[in-house]
N, C-alpha and C positions, 0 to 999 in steps of 0.2 A: 491490491484489491482482489477479491475473489467472489465467486458465486458458486453455491452448492446447495440450492434449494430443492426440496421435493416438489413434485407436481401435485395438482389437485387430485383428491382421491375420495372414494366413497368411505363412509364410516366403517371401521373394522378392517379396511384394506391396509396392507403394508405400504409405506411410502415408496414411490418409484424413485430410484436414484437418477439424478440429472448428472450429465457429464460436467465435472468441475471445470471452471474457467478461471484463469488468473492473469493479471497484468501487473508488471513491475514498472514503477516510475523512478526516475532519478532527477534530482534538481540540485544544482550548486547555487546556493543563495546569492553569491556575489557575481557569478559568471554567466548563469543561464537566464535568458529572458523568461522562459516558461519551462515547466517540467517536461521531460521527454519520456516516451514509452521505450523502455530498454529490454523488455521481455514480455511475451504474450503467448498463451497457449491454452489448449483444452486437453482434458484427459490426463494421460501420464505426464505430459509436458507441464500442465498446470500443477500437478502434484509435486513435480521437481522444483518449480518456481517457489511454491509454498514451503517445501522442505528446506530449501536454501534460506528463505526468509526466516523461518522459525529457528534454524540452526545458528543464524547470525543475529538473533534478537531484533529483527526488523519488524516494525509494527505492521500488522495486517488488518485491513478493514474489509468487512463483507458488505458489498453494495452491488446488488444484481444489476441495477440500471446503469450505474457508472461503469462497471466492468463490461457490460454489453457495448456501451458506447466506445470505450477505450480499446476493446479487443479488435476494433476495425481500423485502428490507427497503425500506420506502418512503424516498424521498429526504428528507433533513433529519430523520431519525428515528435515535434512539440504537440502537446495535447490540444484538442480543438477548443475554441472559445466556449462552447456549450458546457465544457467540463470544468472551466476555471473556478467557479464558485465552490463546487464540491471538493475539488482537489486542494484549493486554498484552505478550506476548513480542515482537511486531513493534515496538510503540511503544518498548519498552525498548531494542531494538537501534537504532532510528532516533535516539532521544535520545542514546545513547552515541556513535553515529557522528557526529552533528551536533556534539557537544561536542568530539570528537577533531579535527574539521575546522576548528573555530573558531580564529582566530588567537590566539596566546598573548598574555595581557595584558601591556601595556607596564609596565616597572618605573618607578616614580616616581623622579625624580632626588633624590639625597640632598642635604641642605642644604650649601651651599658649592660646588656644582658648576655 
């Protein structure tokens, strides 16, 4: 998740850059009860987190409210209850996307071929 929104400004003014914030989550579908925060940072640390995600084709979601909430969670700690619905929606999307990107299973040859 990331946040990189400009602040409110007057017409004609250039947008003021906000310090980027990023949070990385990890969840093992069969082993973990809930997703955990595995990385969090602002500024150059956020840029590194995002760079690693993009380099590894990890899905990134921009959600300023969610990243604000999750940026206060300690590393290697499960996400708070308040974030479950939003994170569940993101994980469902990621799991579907990964399944769609997976190569089709090979058909087994029929006997006699």
